[in-house]
Structures are given as C-alpha cells and as structure tokens.
FIKOLZA-1660 file (N, C-alpha, C; in steps of 0.1 Angstrom, whole numbers, plus 5000, padded with zeros to 4 digits):
% residues 187
   i   px   py   pz ch aa at
   1 5008 4988 5000  A  S  N
   1 5000 5000 5000  A  S CA
   1 5009 5012 5000  A  S  C
   2 5005 5022 4993  A  S  N
   2 5013 5035 4991  A  S CA
   2 5013 5043 5004  A  S  C
   3 5024 5051 5005  A  P  N
   3 5024 5061 5016  A  P CA
   3 5011 5071 5014  A  P  C
   4 5004 5073 5024  A  G  N
   4 4993 5082 5023  A  G CA
   4 4980 5075 5019  A  G  C
   5 4980 5062 5018  A  S  N
   5 4968 5055 5014  A  S CA
   5 4958 5054 5026  A  S  C
   6 4962 5057 5038  A  G  N
   6 4954 5056 5049  A  G CA
   6 4956 5043 5058  A  G  C
   7 4967 5037 5056  A  K  N
   7 4970 5025 5063  A  K CA
   7 4969 5026 5079  A  K  C
   8 4976 5036 5084  A  T  N
   8 4976 5038 5098  A  T CA
   8 4963 5043 5103  A  T  C
   9 4956 5051 5096  A  T  N
   9 4943 5056 5100  A  T CA
   9 4933 5045 5100  A  T  C
  10 4934 5036 5090  A  L  N
  10 4925 5024 5090  A  L CA
  10 4928 5015 5102  A  L  C
  11 4941 5013 5105  A  L  N
  11 4944 5005 5117  A  L CA
  11 4939 5011 5130  A  L  C
  12 4941 5024 5131  A  E  N
  12 4935 5031 5143  A  E CA
  12 4920 5029 5145  A  E  C
  13 4913 5030 5134  A  R  N
  13 4899 5029 5134  A  R CA
  13 4895 5014 5137  A  R  C
  14 4902 5005 5131  A  T  N
  14 4899 4991 5133  A  T CA
  14 4902 4987 5147  A  T  C
  15 4913 4991 5153  A  I  N
  15 4916 4989 5167  A  I CA
  15 4905 4995 5176  A  I  C
  16 4902 5007 5174  A  H  N
  16 4891 5014 5182  A  H CA
  16 4878 5006 5182  A  H  C
  17 4874 5001 5170  A  D  N
  17 4861 4995 5169  A  D CA
  17 4861 4980 5172  A  D  C
  18 4873 4973 5172  A  L  N
  18 4873 4959 5174  A  L CA
  18 4880 4954 5187  A  L  C
  19 4887 4963 5194  A  K  N
  19 4896 4959 5205  A  K CA
  19 4888 4952 5216  A  K  C
  20 4876 4955 5218  A  D  N
  20 4868 4949 5228  A  D CA
  20 4863 4935 5224  A  D  C
  21 4863 4932 5210  A  A  N
  21 4858 4920 5205  A  A CA
  21 4869 4909 5204  A  A  C
  22 4881 4913 5202  A  M  N
  22 4892 4904 5201  A  M CA
  22 4905 4910 5204  A  M  C
  23 4915 4902 5209  A  P  N
  23 4928 4908 5211  A  P CA
  23 4935 4912 5198  A  P  C
  24 4941 4924 5197  A  I  N
  24 4947 4928 5185  A  I CA
  24 4961 4933 5189  A  I  C
  25 4971 4930 5180  A  S  N
  25 4985 4935 5181  A  S CA
  25 4989 4940 5168  A  S  C
  26 4998 4949 5167  A  V  N
  26 5003 4954 5155  A  V CA
  26 5018 4954 5154  A  V  C
  27 5023 4951 5142  A  I  N
  27 5037 4953 5139  A  I CA
  27 5037 4964 5128  A  I  C
  28 5044 4975 5132  A  E  N
  28 5045 4987 5123  A  E CA
  28 5059 4987 5116  A  E  C
  29 5058 4988 5103  A  G  N
  29 5071 4988 5095  A  G CA
  29 5072 5002 5088  A  G  C
  30 5083 5009 5090  A  D  N
  30 5086 5021 5084  A  D CA
  30 5101 5022 5082  A  D  C
  31 5105 5031 5073  A  Q  N
  31 5119 5032 5071  A  Q CA
  31 5125 5040 5083  A  Q  C
  32 5118 5049 5088  A  E  N
  32 5123 5057 5100  A  E CA
  32 5111 5062 5108  A  E  C
  33 5113 5067 5120  A  T  N
  33 5104 5073 5130  A  T CA
  33 5096 5063 5137  A  T  C
  34 5090 5067 5148  A  L  N
  34 5081 5060 5156  A  L CA
  34 5067 5065 5156  A  L  C
  35 5064 5075 5146  A  F  N
  35 5052 5082 5146  A  F CA
  35 5040 5072 5145  A  F  C
  36 5040 5063 5136  A  D  N
  36 5028 5054 5134  A  D CA
  36 5026 5045 5146  A  D  C
  37 5037 5040 5152  A  A  N
  37 5036 5031 5164  A  A CA
  37 5030 5039 5175  A  A  C
  38 5034 5051 5177  A  E  N
  38 5028 5060 5187  A  E CA
  38 5013 5061 5185  A  E  C
  39 5009 5063 5173  A  R  N
  39 4994 5065 5170  A  R CA
  39 4987 5052 5174  A  R  C
  40 4993 5040 5170  A  I  N
  40 4987 5027 5173  A  I CA
  40 4986 5025 5188  A  I  C
  41 4997 5028 5195  A  R  N
  41 4997 5027 5210  A  R CA
  41 4986 5035 5216  A  R  C
  42 4984 5048 5211  A  K  N
  42 4974 5056 5217  A  K CA
  42 4960 5051 5214  A  K  C
  43 4959 5043 5203  A  A  N
  43 4946 5037 5200  A  A CA
  43 4943 5025 5209  A  A  C
  44 4952 5021 5217  A  G  N
  44 4950 5011 5228  A  G CA
  44 4954 4997 5224  A  G  C
  45 4965 4996 5216  A  C  N
  45 4969 4983 5211  A  C CA
  45 4984 4981 5213  A  C  C
  46 4988 4969 5217  A  P  N
  46 5003 4966 5217  A  P CA
  46 5009 4967 5203  A  P  C
  47 5020 4973 5203  A  V  N
  47 5027 4975 5189  A  V CA
  47 5042 4974 5191  A  V  C
  48 5048 4968 5180  A  V  N
  48 5062 4968 5179  A  V CA
  48 5065 4975 5166  A  V  C
  49 5075 4985 5167  A  Q  N
  49 5079 4993 5156  A  Q CA
  49 5092 4986 5150  A  Q  C
  50 5092 4984 5137  A  I  N
  50 5104 4979 5130  A  I CA
  50 5108 4989 5120  A  I  C
  51 5120 4995 5122  A  N  N
  51 5125 5005 5112  A  N CA
  51 5135 4998 5103  A  N  C
  52 5133 4999 5090  A  T  N
  52 5140 4992 5080  A  T CA
  52 5152 5001 5075  A  T  C
  53 5153 5013 5079  A  G  N
  53 5164 5021 5073  A  G CA
  53 5162 5024 5058  A  G  C
  54 5171 5019 5050  A  A  N
  54 5170 5021 5036  A  A CA
  54 5162 5010 5030  A  A  C
  55 5158 5000 5038  A  G  N
  55 5150 4989 5032  A  G CA
  55 5136 4993 5029  A  G  C
  56 5131 4987 5018  A  C  N
  56 5117 4991 5013  A  C CA
  56 5106 4982 5017  A  C  C
  57 5109 4972 5026  A  H  N
  57 5099 4962 5031  A  H CA
  57 5103 4955 5043  A  H  C
  58 5094 4949 5050  A  L  N
  58 5097 4940 5061  A  L CA
  58 5101 4926 5055  A  L  C
  59 5109 4919 5063  A  E  N
  59 5112 4905 5059  A  E CA
  59 5108 4896 5071  A  E  C
  60 5106 4883 5067  A  A  N
  60 5100 4873 5076  A  A CA
  60 5109 4871 5089  A  A  C
  61 5122 4871 5088  A  D  N
  61 5130 4869 5100  A  D CA
  61 5129 4881 5110  A  D  C
  62 5128 4893 5105  A  I  N
  62 5126 4905 5113  A  I CA
  62 5112 4905 5119  A  I  C
  63 5103 4901 5111  A  L  N
  63 5089 4900 5116  A  L CA
  63 5088 4889 5127  A  L  C
  64 5095 4878 5126  A  A  N
  64 5094 4868 5136  A  A CA
  64 5099 4873 5149  A  A  C
  65 5110 4881 5149  A  R  N
  65 5115 4888 5161  A  R CA
  65 5104 4897 5167  A  R  C
  66 5097 4904 5158  A  G  N
  66 5087 4913 5163  A  G CA
  66 5075 4905 5170  A  G  C
  67 5072 4894 5164  A  L  N
  67 5062 4885 5170  A  L CA
  67 5066 4880 5184  A  L  C
  68 5079 4876 5185  A  E  N
  68 5084 4872 5198  A  E CA
  68 5083 4883 5208  A  E  C
  69 5085 4895 5204  A  T  N
  69 5084 4906 5214  A  T CA
  69 5069 4908 5218  A  T  C
  70 5060 4908 5208  A  L  N
  70 5046 4910 5210  A  L CA
  70 5040 4899 5219  A  L  C
  71 5044 4886 5216  A  Q  N
  71 5037 4875 5221  A  Q CA
  71 5022 4876 5221  A  Q  C
  72 5016 4876 5210  A  P  N
  72 5002 4877 5209  A  P CA
  72 4995 4865 5214  A  P  C
  73 4984 4867 5221  A  P  N
  73 4976 4855 5227  A  P CA
  73 4970 4847 5216  A  P  C
  74 4966 4835 5219  A  S  N
  74 4958 4826 5210  A  S CA
  74 4945 4833 5206  A  S  C
  75 4940 4830 5195  A  N  N
  75 4927 4836 5190  A  N CA
  75 4928 4851 5189  A  N  C
  76 4940 4856 5185  A  S  N
  76 4941 4870 5184  A  S CA
  76 4944 4874 5169  A  S  C
  77 4943 4887 5167  A  L  N
  77 4946 4893 5154  A  L CA
  77 4959 4901 5154  A  L  C
  78 4968 4897 5145  A  V  N
  78 4980 4905 5144  A  V CA
  78 4980 4912 5131  A  V  C
  79 4980 4925 5131  A  L  N
  79 4980 4933 5119  A  L CA
  79 4994 4938 5116  A  L  C
  80 4999 4937 5104  A  I  N
  80 5012 4942 5100  A  I CA
  80 5010 4953 5090  A  I  C
  81 5016 4965 5094  A  E  N
  81 5017 4976 5084  A  E CA
  81 5031 4976 5078  A  E  C
  82 5032 4971 5066  A  N  N
  82 5045 4971 5059  A  N CA
  82 5049 4985 5055  A  N  C
  83 5061 4987 5051  A  V  N
  83 5066 4999 5046  A  V CA
  83 5058 5003 5034  A  V  C
  84 5054 5016 5033  A  G  N
  84 5045 5021 5023  A  G CA
  84 5051 5022 5009  A  G  C
  85 5048 5012 5001  A  N  N
  85 5050 5013 4987  A  N CA
  85 5043 5001 4980  A  N  C
  86 5041 5002 4967  A  L  N
  86 5034 4992 4960  A  L CA
  86 5043 4982 4952  A  L  C
  87 5056 4982 4955  A  V  N
  87 5065 4974 4947  A  V CA
  87 5071 4963 4956  A  V  C
  88 5080 4967 4965  A  C  N
  88 5088 4957 4973  A  C CA
  88 5080 4947 4981  A  C  C
  89 5070 4952 4989  A  P  N
  89 5063 4943 4998  A  P CA
  89 5055 4932 4991  A  P  C
  90 5052 4934 4978  A  A  N
  90 5044 4924 4971  A  A CA
  90 5052 4911 4969  A  A  C
  91 5065 4911 4968  A  L  N
  91 5073 4900 4964  A  L CA
  91 5079 4892 4976  A  L  C
  92 5075 4896 4988  A  F  N
  92 5081 4889 5000  A  F CA
  92 5070 4882 5008  A  F  C
  93 5072 4869 5011  A  D  N
  93 5063 4862 5019  A  D CA
  93 5066 4864 5034  A  D  C
  94 5057 4869 5041  A  L  N
  94 5060 4871 5056  A  L CA
  94 5054 4860 5064  A  L  C
  95 5047 4850 5058  A  G  N
  95 5040 4840 5065  A  G CA
  95 5027 4844 5070  A  G  C
  96 5022 4855 5064  A  E  N
  96 5009 4860 5068  A  E CA
  96 4997 4851 5064  A  E  C
  97 4986 4852 5071  A  H  N
  97 4974 4844 5067  A  H CA
  97 4967 4851 5055  A  H  C
  98 4968 4864 5055  A  A  N
  98 4961 4871 5044  A  A CA
  98 4969 4884 5041  A  A  C
  99 4970 4887 5028  A  K  N
  99 4977 4900 5024  A  K CA
  99 4966 4909 5019  A  K  C
 100 4966 4921 5025  A  V  N
 100 4956 4931 5022  A  V CA
 100 4963 4943 5016  A  V  C
 101 4959 4948 5004  A  V  N
 101 4964 4960 4998  A  V CA
 101 4954 4971 5000  A  V  C
 102 4959 4983 5004  A  I  N
 102 4950 4994 5005  A  I CA
 102 4953 5004 4994  A  I  C
 103 4943 5008 4987  A  L  N
 103 4944 5018 4976  A  L CA
 103 4935 5029 4980  A  L  C
 104 4940 5041 4979  A  S  N
 104 4932 5053 4982  A  S CA
 104 4927 5058 4969  A  S  C
 105 4915 5064 4969  A  V  N
 105 4909 5069 4957  A  V CA
 105 4917 5082 4952  A  V  C
 106 4925 5087 4961  A  T  N
 106 4933 5098 4956  A  T CA
 106 4945 5094 4948  A  T  C
 107 4948 5081 4947  A  E  N
 107 4959 5076 4940  A  E CA
 107 4957 5074 4925  A  E  C
 108 4945 5072 4921  A  G  N
 108 4942 5069 4907  A  G CA
 108 4937 5054 4905  A  G  C
 109 4928 5053 4896  A  E  N
 109 4922 5039 4894  A  E CA
 109 4931 5030 4886  A  E  C
 110 4942 5035 4881  A  D  N
 110 4951 5026 4873  A  D CA
 110 4961 5019 4881  A  D  C
 111 4962 5020 4894  A  K  N
 111 4973 5014 4902  A  K CA
 111 4973 4999 4901  A  K  C
 112 4962 4992 4900  A  P  N
 112 4963 4977 4898  A  P CA
 112 4971 4973 4886  A  P  C
 113 4969 4981 4875  A  L  N
 113 4977 4977 4863  A  L CA
 113 4991 4982 4864  A  L  C
 114 4994 4993 4870  A  K  N
 114 5007 4998 4871  A  K CA
 114 5016 4990 4881  A  K  C
 115 5010 4985 4891  A  Y  N
 115 5017 4977 4901  A  Y CA
 115 5010 4963 4903  A  Y  C
 116 5010 4955 4892  A  P  N
 116 5002 4943 4892  A  P CA
 116 5007 4933 4903  A  P  C
 117 5019 4932 4906  A  H  N
 117 5024 4922 4916  A  H CA
 117 5017 4924 4929  A  H  C
 118 5016 4936 4934  A  M  N
 118 5010 4939 4947  A  M CA
 118 4995 4934 4947  A  M  C
 119 4988 4937 4936  A  F  N
 119 4974 4934 4936  A  F CA
 119 4972 4919 4933  A  F  C
 120 4981 4913 4925  A  K  N
 120 4980 4899 4922  A  K CA
 120 4982 4890 4934  A  K  C
 121 4992 4894 4943  A  N  N
 121 4995 4887 4955  A  N CA
 121 4986 4889 4967  A  N  C
 122 4977 4899 4966  A  A  N
 122 4968 4902 4977  A  A CA
 122 4956 4893 4977  A  A  C
 123 4951 4890 4988  A  T  N
 123 4938 4883 4989  A  T CA
 123 4926 4893 4990  A  T  C
 124 4929 4905 4994  A  T  N
 124 4919 4915 4997  A  T CA
 124 4924 4928 4993  A  T  C
 125 4915 4937 4988  A  M  N
 125 4919 4951 4985  A  M CA
 125 4909 4960 4993  A  M  C
 126 4914 4969 4999  A  I  N
 126 4906 4980 5005  A  I CA
 126 4907 4992 4997  A  I  C
 127 4896 4997 4992  A  L  N
 127 4895 5009 4985  A  L CA
 127 4891 5020 4995  A  L  C
 128 4901 5028 4999  A  N  N
 128 4900 5037 5011  A  N CA
 128 4897 5051 5006  A  N  C
 129 4892 5059 5015  A  K  N
 129 4889 5073 5013  A  K CA
 129 4878 5076 5004  A  K  C
 130 4868 5067 5004  A  I  N
 130 4857 5068 4995  A  I CA
 130 4848 5081 4998  A  I  C
 131 4850 5086 5010  A  D  N
 131 4843 5098 5013  A  D CA
 131 4848 5110 5005  A  D  C
 132 4859 5109 4998  A  L  N
 132 4865 5119 4990  A  L CA
 132 4860 5118 4975  A  L  C
 133 4853 5108 4972  A  L  N
 133 4849 5106 4958  A  L CA
 133 4841 5118 4952  A  L  C
 134 4833 5125 4959  A  P  N
 134 4826 5136 4953  A  P CA
 134 4835 5147 4948  A  P  C
 135 4847 5147 4953  A  Y  N
 135 4857 5158 4950  A  Y CA
 135 4867 5154 4940  A  Y  C
 136 4866 5141 4935  A  L  N
 136 4877 5136 4926  A  L CA
 136 4870 5131 4913  A  L  C
 137 4879 5128 4903  A  T  N
 137 4874 5122 4891  A  T CA
 137 4877 5107 4890  A  T  C
 138 4879 5101 4902  A  F  N
 138 4883 5086 4903  A  F CA
 138 4871 5078 4898  A  F  C
 139 4873 5068 4890  A  D  N
 139 4863 5059 4884  A  D CA
 139 4864 5046 4891  A  D  C
 140 4855 5044 4901  A  V  N
 140 4855 5032 4909  A  V CA
 140 4853 5020 4901  A  V  C
 141 4844 5020 4891  A  A  N
 141 4841 5008 4883  A  A CA
 141 4854 5004 4875  A  A  C
 142 4861 5014 4870  A  K  N
 142 4873 5012 4862  A  K CA
 142 4884 5006 4871  A  K  C
 143 4885 5011 4883  A  C  N
 143 4895 5006 4892  A  C CA
 143 4892 4991 4896  A  C  C
 144 4879 4988 4898  A  L  N
 144 4875 4974 4901  A  L CA
 144 4878 4965 4889  A  L  C
 145 4875 4970 4877  A  E  N
 145 4878 4963 4865  A  E CA
 145 4893 4960 4864  A  E  C
 146 4901 4970 4866  A  F  N
 146 4915 4968 4865  A  F CA
 146 4920 4958 4876  A  F  C
 147 4915 4959 4888  A  A  N
 147 4919 4950 4899  A  A CA
 147 4915 4935 4895  A  A  C
 148 4903 4934 4890  A  N  N
 148 4898 4921 4886  A  N CA
 148 4906 4915 4874  A  N  C
 149 4911 4923 4865  A  M  N
 149 4920 4919 4854  A  M CA
 149 4933 4913 4860  A  M  C
 150 4938 4919 4870  A  V  N
 150 4951 4914 4876  A  V CA
 150 4948 4902 4885  A  V  C
 151 4937 4903 4893  A  N  N
 151 4935 4892 4903  A  N CA
 151 4920 4890 4903  A  N  C
 152 4915 4880 4895  A  P  N
 152 4900 4878 4895  A  P CA
 152 4894 4874 4908  A  P  C
 153 4902 4868 4917  A  G  N
 153 4896 4864 4930  A  G CA
 153 4897 4874 4941  A  G  C
 154 4902 4886 4938  A  L  N
 154 4904 4897 4948  A  L CA
 154 4891 4901 4954  A  L  C
 155 4891 4901 4967  A  Q  N
 155 4879 4906 4974  A  Q CA
 155 4882 4921 4977  A  Q  C
 156 4871 4929 4975  A  V  N
 156 4873 4943 4976  A  V CA
 156 4863 4949 4986  A  V  C
 157 4868 4957 4995  A  F  N
 157 4860 4965 5004  A  F CA
 157 4862 4980 5002  A  F  C
 158 4851 4987 4999  A  Q  N
 158 4851 5001 4997  A  Q CA
 158 4848 5008 5011  A  Q  C
 159 4858 5015 5016  A  V  N
 159 4856 5021 5030  A  V CA
 159 4861 5035 5031  A  V  C
 160 4857 5041 5041  A  S  N
 160 4863 5054 5046  A  S CA
 160 4866 5052 5060  A  S  C
 161 4879 5052 5063  A  A  N
 161 4884 5051 5077  A  A CA
 161 4880 5063 5085  A  A  C
 162 4877 5074 5079  A  I  N
 162 4873 5086 5086  A  I CA
 162 4858 5086 5090  A  I  C
 163 4850 5083 5080  A  T  N
 163 4835 5084 5083  A  T CA
 163 4830 5070 5088  A  T  C
 164 4837 5060 5085  A  G  N
 164 4832 5046 5089  A  G CA
 164 4824 5039 5079  A  G  C
 165 4822 5046 5068  A  E  N
 165 4814 5040 5057  A  E CA
 165 4821 5027 5052  A  E  C
 166 4813 5016 5051  A  G  N
 166 4818 5003 5046  A  G CA
 166 4827 4995 5056  A  G  C
 167 4830 5001 5067  A  L  N
 167 4839 4994 5076  A  L CA
 167 4833 4981 5082  A  L  C
 168 4820 4980 5084  A  Q  N
 168 4814 4968 5090  A  Q CA
 168 4817 4956 5081  A  Q  C
 169 4817 4957 5068  A  H  N
 169 4821 4946 5059  A  H CA
 169 4835 4942 5061  A  H  C
 170 4844 4951 5063  A  W  N
 170 4858 4948 5066  A  W CA
 170 4859 4941 5079  A  W  C
 171 4852 4946 5089  A  Y  N
 171 4853 4940 5103  A  Y CA
 171 4847 4926 5102  A  Y  C
 172 4836 4923 5095  A  D  N
 172 4831 4910 5094  A  D CA
 172 4841 4900 5088  A  D  C
 173 4848 4905 5077  A  W  N
 173 4858 4897 5071  A  W CA
 173 4870 4894 5081  A  W  C
 174 4874 4904 5088  A  V  N
 174 4885 4902 5098  A  V CA
 174 4881 4892 5108  A  V  C
 175 4869 4893 5113  A  A  N
 175 4864 4883 5123  A  A CA
 175 4864 4869 5118  A  A  C
 176 4861 4867 5105  A  L  N
 176 4861 4854 5099  A  L CA
 176 4876 4848 5098  A  L  C
 177 4886 4857 5098  A  Q  N
 177 4899 4852 5097  A  Q CA
 177 4905 4846 5109  A  Q  C
 178 4899 4849 5121  A  I  N
 178 4904 4844 5133  A  I CA
 178 4900 4829 5135  A  I  C
 179 4910 4820 5137  A  K  N
 179 4907 4806 5138  A  K CA
 179 4911 4802 5152  A  K  C
 180 4903 4793 5158  A  P  N
 180 4905 4789 5172  A  P CA
 180 4920 4784 5174  A  P  C
 181 4925 4787 5186  A  S  N
 181 4938 4783 5191  A  S CA
 181 4950 4788 5183  A  S  C
 182 4949 4798 5176  A  Q  N
 182 4960 4804 5169  A  Q CA
 182 4958 4819 5167  A  Q  C
 183 4968 4826 5165  A  H  N
 183 4967 4840 5161  A  H CA
 183 4969 4841 5146  A  H  C
 184 4962 4851 5140  A  Q  N
 184 4963 4852 5126  A  Q CA
 184 4970 4865 5122  A  Q  C
 185 4979 4865 5113  A  V  N
 185 4986 4876 5109  A  V CA
 185 4981 4881 5096  A  V  C
 186 4976 4894 5095  A  I  N
 186 4971 4900 5083  A  I CA
 186 4980 4912 5080  A  I  C
 187 4984 4912 5068  A  H  N
 187 4993 4923 5063  A  H CA
 187 4987 4930 5051  A  H  C
% end
C-alpha cells in the first residue's frame, strides 16, 4: 500500500472498533520514525515498531522477532503495516494468513495495472477514502475492473476510515479470519 493511502488511520479505526471483541496486536514497518507506532499505541493496542532504514519492506526473519516481542495471545489478530510502497512488499512472503492491499481513491484507478504484483499477490483490497469521491474524478468501476483483470479472485471492500462507511464489511471479514487456538497475521 502506498504512503498516504490511509493504512495507519484504518488500523487506528479498526483497533478502536474491534479491540473489545478480540485481542489485537500490530507490527509497524517504516523506514524511519516511531510516529505510526505511537498512534497505534494511543489507539489502545500493543505494537512493535520495526524500522528498515534504507529497506523498502519487512522481511520474515525480522517479523518473527517482532512477534516474539509482542507474544500475541491465541485467538488474536496480528496486523502488519508494511513499509508504504506498491513494489517491494508484494514479492516477499511474511508467513501471513492474508495479504491486504490498501488503495486510496486519491491515487488513481490505474494502480492495479501499474503495480500488478501487489494486487495479484493480495487476497483482499481495501479501496479507502471513498468519502472523497465527490471531489475527485476517480472511476470506481474502472478501478475494480483493473483489479479484477490482475486478480480475478480479489475481494474488495470500499471504505472510509474517517467516516466509517463500509467498515462493517471489513470487520466481518476480519472476524472470519480468526481461527481457534492460533493468532492470525494479516498484512
């Protein structure tokens, strides 16, 4: 997911709305700073920050160390916010249960075709910031067509992390990902 697509805002909202229903932990990946981890902590969630320096993505071995630090309980949800870009994170298996790509309507409907590996390797796409559609020339149907061309099985949720529109469908999907006696990692 790109920088500015609303990843951290969506995590904050998801944590706020679901933290009483299930245990949630977060692994934050950024090249530098603790800003996003601080936002997640304020939302009421255990978080581990991984700074990659010049690296453009998280890797499984570093993620494993983050999980050791978090020690998430069984039947919990672990959300991973990878470094923001649509290239590098697509090609690395982190051992996650599901890979979610977030696309903001401010980015343009052509992103699934421009960055096909990210969308092809995702199980789910969140089309975020739909509350801004009245102010943009973004073509939702065209975006969904492009996403379907790259990944015909891609599940899509249209949401606004700010207004809450469409989030219940996302939350229902998240709840279905939790399997008894294990924690699930969603990236």
